[in-house]
C-alpha positions in Angstrom: 0.0 0.0 0.0 1.4 3.5 -0.9 0.2 7.1 -0.7 1.7 9.9 -2.8 1.4 13.4 -1.6 2.7 16.2 -3.9 4.4 19.1 -2.1 2.2 22.2 -1.9 5.2 24.6 -2.2 7.6 22.9 -4.6 6.9 21.6 -8.1 8.0 18.0 -9.0 8.5 17.2 -5.3 6.4 15.1 -2.9 6.2 12.4 -0.2 5.7 8.7 -0.9 4.5 6.8 2.1 4.5 3.0 1.7 4.4 -0.2 3.6 6.7 -3.2 3.6 4.5 -6.2 4.6 5.2 -8.4 7.5 5.8 -11.3 5.0 8.4 -9.3 3.2 10.1 -8.2 6.5 10.2 -11.9 7.5 11.8 -12.8 4.3 14.4 -10.1 4.7 15.2 -11.1 8.3 15.6 -14.7 7.2 18.0 -13.8 4.4 19.9 -11.4 6.8 20.1 -14.1 9.5 21.5 -16.6 6.9 24.2 -14.1 6.0 25.2 -13.5 9.5 24.9 -16.8 11.4 28.3 -18.0 10.5 29.8 -15.0 12.3 27.9 -15.6 15.5 29.6 -17.1 18.5 27.4 -18.5 21.3 28.7 -20.8 24.0 27.5 -24.3 23.4 27.1 -23.9 19.6 29.5 -24.1 16.8 29.7 -21.2 14.4 26.8 -21.5 11.8 24.8 -23.9 13.9 22.9 -21.3 16.1 19.1 -21.2 15.4 17.3 -18.0 14.4 15.1 -18.3 17.5 18.2 -18.4 19.7 19.8 -15.5 17.9 16.7 -13.3 18.3 16.3 -14.2 21.9 20.0 -13.2 22.6 20.4 -10.2 20.3 16.8 -9.3 19.3 15.7 -9.3 15.7 16.3 -5.5 15.7 19.9 -6.3 15.3 19.2 -7.5 11.7 16.9 -4.5 10.8 19.3 -2.5 8.9 20.6 -5.6 6.7 17.0 -6.8 6.2 15.9 -3.3 5.2 18.7 -3.2 2.6 17.5 -6.5 1.2 13.6 -5.7 0.8 13.7 -2.0 0.3 14.5 -1.8 -3.4 11.7 -4.2 -4.6 9.2 -2.5 -2.0 10.1 1.0 -3.3 9.8 0.1 -6.8 6.3 -1.5 -6.2 5.2 1.7 -4.4 6.4 3.9 -7.2 4.5 1.9 -9.7 1.4 1.8 -7.6 1.5 5.6 -7.2 2.0 6.2 -10.8 4.9 8.6 -10.5 8.3 8.6 -12.3 11.0 9.4 -9.7 14.4 11.0 -10.6 17.5 11.1 -8.5 17.9 9.4 -5.2 15.0 9.6 -2.8 15.5 10.3 0.9 14.0 7.5 2.6 13.2 7.4 6.3 11.3 4.9 8.6 7.9 6.0 9.9 7.4 2.8 12.1 9.4 -0.4 12.4 7.5 -2.2 15.3 8.3 -5.8 16.0 5.8 -8.2 14.6 4.3 -5.6 12.3 4.6 -4.3 8.8 7.1 -1.5 8.3 6.0 1.9 7.2 8.4 4.3 5.4 8.3 7.6 3.7 10.4 8.8 0.8 11.0 12.5 -0.2 10.9 12.2 -3.9 11.8 14.3 -7.0 9.6 13.4 -10.0 10.2 14.0 -13.7 8.2 17.0 -15.1 5.3 16.4 -17.4 5.9 16.9 -21.1 3.6 18.5 -23.6 4.3 17.1 -27.1 4.4 19.2 -30.2 4.8 17.9 -33.7 7.3 15.1 -34.0 6.3 13.2 -37.2 6.7 14.2 -40.7 9.1 17.1 -39.8 11.1 18.9 -42.3 14.9 19.8 -41.9 17.7 20.9 -44.1 19.8 18.1 -45.6 23.6 18.5 -45.7 25.5 18.7 -49.0 27.2 15.4 -49.7 28.9 16.3 -53.0 32.6 15.6 -53.1 34.8 18.1 -55.0 38.1 17.7 -56.7 39.4 20.1 -53.9 38.2 17.7 -51.3 40.1 14.9 -52.9 43.2 16.9 -53.3 43.2 17.9 -49.8 42.9 14.3 -48.6 45.7 13.2 -50.9 47.8 16.1 -49.5 47.1 14.8 -46.0 48.3 11.3 -47.0 51.4 12.9 -48.6 52.2 14.7 -45.3 51.8 11.4 -43.5 54.5 9.9 -45.7 56.8 12.9 -45.3 60.4 12.2 -43.8 62.2 14.5 -41.4 65.5 15.3 -43.0 68.5 16.8 -41.3 69.4 20.1 -42.6 72.8 21.9 -43.1 73.8 24.4 -40.3 73.3 27.3 -42.8 69.6 26.5 -43.1 67.3 28.8 -41.1 64.4 27.3 -39.2 60.9 27.9 -40.5 57.5 27.4 -39.2 56.8 23.5 -39.5 60.4 22.5 -39.0 61.6 20.4 -36.1 64.4 21.5 -34.0 66.3 19.4 -31.3 67.1 21.7 -28.5 68.4 22.0 -24.9 66.6 24.6 -22.8 66.9 26.0 -19.3 64.3 28.4 -18.0 64.4 30.7 -15.1 62.2 33.5 -13.5 64.0 36.4 -11.9 67.2 34.3 -12.1 65.6 31.3 -10.3 65.4 28.1 -12.1 62.0 26.3 -11.8 60.9 22.6 -11.8 60.1 21.4 -15.4 61.9 24.2 -17.0 64.9 22.2 -18.2 65.4 19.5 -20.9 68.2 18.2 -23.1 67.8 16.9 -26.7 64.1 17.9 -26.9 62.4 17.6 -30.3 60.1 20.5 -30.9 57.9 21.1 -34.0 57.8 24.7 -34.6 54.2 26.0 -34.8 52.7 23.0 -33.0 51.8 25.1 -29.9 53.4 22.6 -27.7 55.2 25.4 -25.7 53.7 28.5 -24.1 52.8 31.3 -26.5 55.8 33.1 -28.1 58.4 30.4 -27.4 58.4 28.5 -30.7 58.1 31.9 -32.8 61.4 33.1 -31.4 63.3 30.1 -32.8 62.2 30.7 -36.3 65.0 32.2 -38.4 67.8 30.7 -36.4 70.1 27.9 -37.3 71.7 24.7 -35.8 74.5 25.5 -33.5 73.0 28.8 -32.3 72.4 29.8 -28.7 69.2 31.8 -28.4 67.6 33.7 -25.5 63.8 33.3 -25.4 61.8 35.7 -23.3 58.2 34.8 -22.7 55.4 35.5 -20.2 53.5 32.6 -18.7 49.6 33.0 -19.3 47.6 34.2 -16.4 45.6 30.8 -16.2 48.8 28.7 -16.3 48.3 25.4 -14.4 51.4 26.2 -12.2 50.2 28.9 -10.1 53.6 30.1 -9.0 54.5 30.7 -12.6 51.1 32.2 -13.8 51.6 35.6 -15.3 55.4 35.8 -14.8 58.1 36.6 -17.2 60.6 33.9 -18.0 63.9 33.6 -19.7 64.9 30.4 -21.5 68.5 29.8 -22.6 68.1 27.6 -25.7 70.6 25.7 -27.5 69.7 24.5 -31.1 71.5 21.2 -31.8 69.7 20.1 -35.1 67.2 21.3 -37.5 65.1 18.8 -39.5 62.6 19.7 -42.3 59.8 17.6 -43.8 60.5 16.3 -47.3 57.4 15.2 -49.2 57.3 12.1 -51.4 56.5 12.8 -55.1 52.7 12.4 -56.0 53.2 9.5 -58.4 52.1 5.8 -58.8 54.9 4.6 -56.4 53.5 7.0 -53.6 50.0 5.6 -54.4 51.2 2.0 -53.8 53.1 2.9 -50.7 49.9 4.5 -49.2 47.5 1.7 -50.3 48.6 -1.7 -51.4 45.3 -2.3 -53.0 46.0 0.2 -55.8 48.5 0.5 -58.6 48.3 4.1 -59.7 47.8 7.5 -58.4 44.5 7.7 -60.5 43.2 4.6 -58.7 44.2 6.1 -55.3 42.4 9.3 -56.2 39.2 7.4 -57.3 39.3 5.3 -54.2 39.7 8.3 -52.1 36.8 10.1 -53.7 34.6 7.1 -53.0 35.6 6.9 -49.3 35.0 10.7 -48.9 31.6 10.3 -50.4 30.7 7.5 -48.1 32.0 9.4 -45.1 30.0 12.5 -46.1 26.8 10.4 -46.6 27.2 8.8 -43.2 27.9 12.3 -41.6 24.9 13.8 -43.4 22.6 11.0 -42.3 23.7 11.4 -38.7 23.4 15.2 -38.9 19.9 14.8 -40.4 18.8 12.5 -37.6 20.2 14.8 -34.9 18.4 17.8 -36.7 15.1 15.9 -36.7 15.3 14.9 -33.1 16.3 18.4 -32.1 13.3 19.8 -33.8 10.9 17.4 -32.2 12.4 18.2 -28.8 12.1 22.0 -29.5 8.6 21.5 -30.5 7.8 20.0 -27.0 7.6 21.9 -23.7 8.4 21.0 -20.2 5.8 21.7 -17.5 6.9 24.7 -15.6 9.8 25.2 -18.2 12.2 23.8 -15.6 14.2 20.6 -15.5 14.7 19.5 -11.8 18.2 19.9 -10.6 18.2 16.3 -9.5 17.8 15.2 -13.1 20.6 17.4 -14.2 22.9 16.1 -11.5 22.0 12.4 -12.3 22.7 13.1 -16.1 26.1 14.6 -15.2 27.1 11.8 -13.0 26.0 9.2 -15.6 28.1 11.0 -18.3 31.2 11.2 -16.2 30.9 7.5 -15.2 30.4 6.5 -18.8 33.4 8.6 -19.9 35.7 7.2 -17.2 34.4 3.7 -17.9 35.3 4.0 -21.5 38.8 5.1 -20.5 39.1 2.2 -18.1 38.4 -0.2 -21.0 41.4 1.4 -22.8 43.6 0.7 -19.7 43.4 4.2 -18.3 42.3 4.2 -14.6 40.4 7.2 -13.0 43.6 8.1 -11.1 45.8 7.9 -14.2 43.3 10.1 -16.2 43.2 12.9 -13.5 47.0 12.7 -13.3 47.9 13.1 -16.9 45.0 15.6 -17.7 45.6 17.8 -14.8 41.9 17.9 -14.2 39.9 17.2 -11.0 36.7 15.2 -10.8 34.9 18.6 -10.2 36.4 19.9 -13.5 35.1 16.9 -15.3 31.7 17.4 -13.8 31.6 21.0 -14.9 32.6 20.0 -18.5 29.5 17.7 -18.6 27.2 20.3 -17.1 27.2 21.9 -20.5 24.3 20.4 -22.5 23.0 18.4 -19.6 19.6 20.2 -19.6 19.2 19.5 -23.4 20.1 15.9 -23.0 17.6 15.4 -20.1 14.9 17.2 -22.0 15.5 15.0 -25.1 15.3 11.8 -23.1 12.0 13.1 -21.5 10.4 13.9 -24.8 11.5 10.7 -26.5 10.0 8.7 -23.5 6.8 10.7 -23.8 6.7 9.9 -27.6 7.3 6.1 -26.8 4.3 6.4 -24.4 2.1 8.3 -27.0 2.9 5.8 -29.7 2.3 2.8 -27.6 5.8 1.4 -28.2 6.3 -1.8 -26.1 9.1 -4.1 -27.0 8.3 -7.8 -27.0 10.1 -10.6 -25.2 11.6 -11.7 -28.4 13.2 -8.3 -28.9 14.6 -8.3 -25.4 16.1 -11.8 -26.0 17.6 -10.5 -29.3 19.0 -7.5 -27.5 20.6 -9.8 -24.9 22.2 -11.9 -27.6 23.5 -9.0 -29.5 25.0 -7.6 -26.3 26.6 -10.9 -25.4 28.2 -11.1 -28.9 29.4 -7.4 -28.7 31.1 -7.8 -25.2 32.0 -11.5 -25.7 29.9 -12.6 -22.8 27.6 -15.4 -22.0 23.8 -14.5 -22.7 22.8 -15.5 -19.1 25.4 -13.1 -17.7 24.0 -10.3 -19.7 20.4 -11.2 -18.6 21.4 -11.4 -14.9 23.1 -8.1 -15.0 20.6 -6.0 -16.9 16.8 -5.8 -16.0 14.1 -6.3 -18.6 12.8 -2.9 -18.0 16.3 -1.3 -18.8 16.6 -3.4 -21.9 13.1 -2.6 -23.0 13.7 1.2 -22.4 16.8 1.1 -24.7 15.0 -0.8 -27.4 11.9 1.5 -27.3 14.2 4.6 -27.5 15.9 3.3 -30.6 12.5 2.4 -32.2 11.1 5.9 -31.5 14.1 7.6 -33.0 13.8 5.4 -36.1 10.0 6.2 -36.3 10.6 10.0 -36.0 13.5 10.1 -38.5 12.0 7.7 -41.1 8.9 10.0 -41.3 10.9 13.2 -41.7 11.6 14.9 -44.9 14.8 16.6 -46.2 14.5 20.1 -47.5 
């Protein structure tokens, strides 16, 4: 039994009071007892052999209330939410109202709910289509990129002056007011001029100099420089140029084409293949941009009740985005600690980064979920099974592992969202 009471003074807030039946309480206590009985030591009984009745008589069933609550609460709360017909967002603040021995437990949850959505037009929308034509200039630019990729760095004579794009091998020693600072020294460092690898003004002052020269480079650290003790200060770098290397590009001929792509024999074939790849890439990008534009228009046509997204939904989205991002890095072998160390960011910085666009992402999900409901989209058991099998193949897992780790409701939600996006975009027209 549950009772939902909206807050009188706050939109999308309310109190959900619900019961956990005595039968559920007993089941939770039994599971909690089974988990703990092997840890209990009572004279005359071996560990694990004490009865539940003796345990309760000695310690009281109240000793297991917290663990029993942890066991039974998720299902009880989910059932109460379904009965009340609300859509909670964020984590509720749940407190006990009564937990009397031998009785059902009563709890109350302070809940934030998703705002109502008023749908606008979402089918047969018209949006502009992107140009997918591939020009000769596009092909030439891609061939030039491939040519740059095949370039070799060739050591230059000492008389050759450094130009933007050259690579110099240098020693440098930096100081501020005569004091040398950590990280301001290096030997035999390869620096590509114009790469922006060093602070503004450093690389430019090496242009025009030759190998063998000693150069004094004067720069000012940016006001927002990550090392606070150097931010905004003038520095002097004593630089020794050991070597100067310049890119030498290969000739654009049939041999170059074969070096770049072993499946072609001539430069003409490479250009033809490049043109087809660029066309395919543009088609895919245009399709993605078209779908994004259609969904954006459908979302813009809808409105949120009260014109406000609850802060709890924004926070939940940001946390999810951060967890997904760090999870993807983890799969690449980069731990959370390693990422924050090499990026110089904090977790708070990352959260702020994902706050941008969070309100749009949340509204988009709310609108798509509202369209799913309006269109009566309900994935079948067969679709859920197919989804499980696809995920098992994708992640090289056993299908039963996937089924046990993901609920049917979550799988159905993901399937329904894909179906509604396809329905909206398939009905749309390109201007």
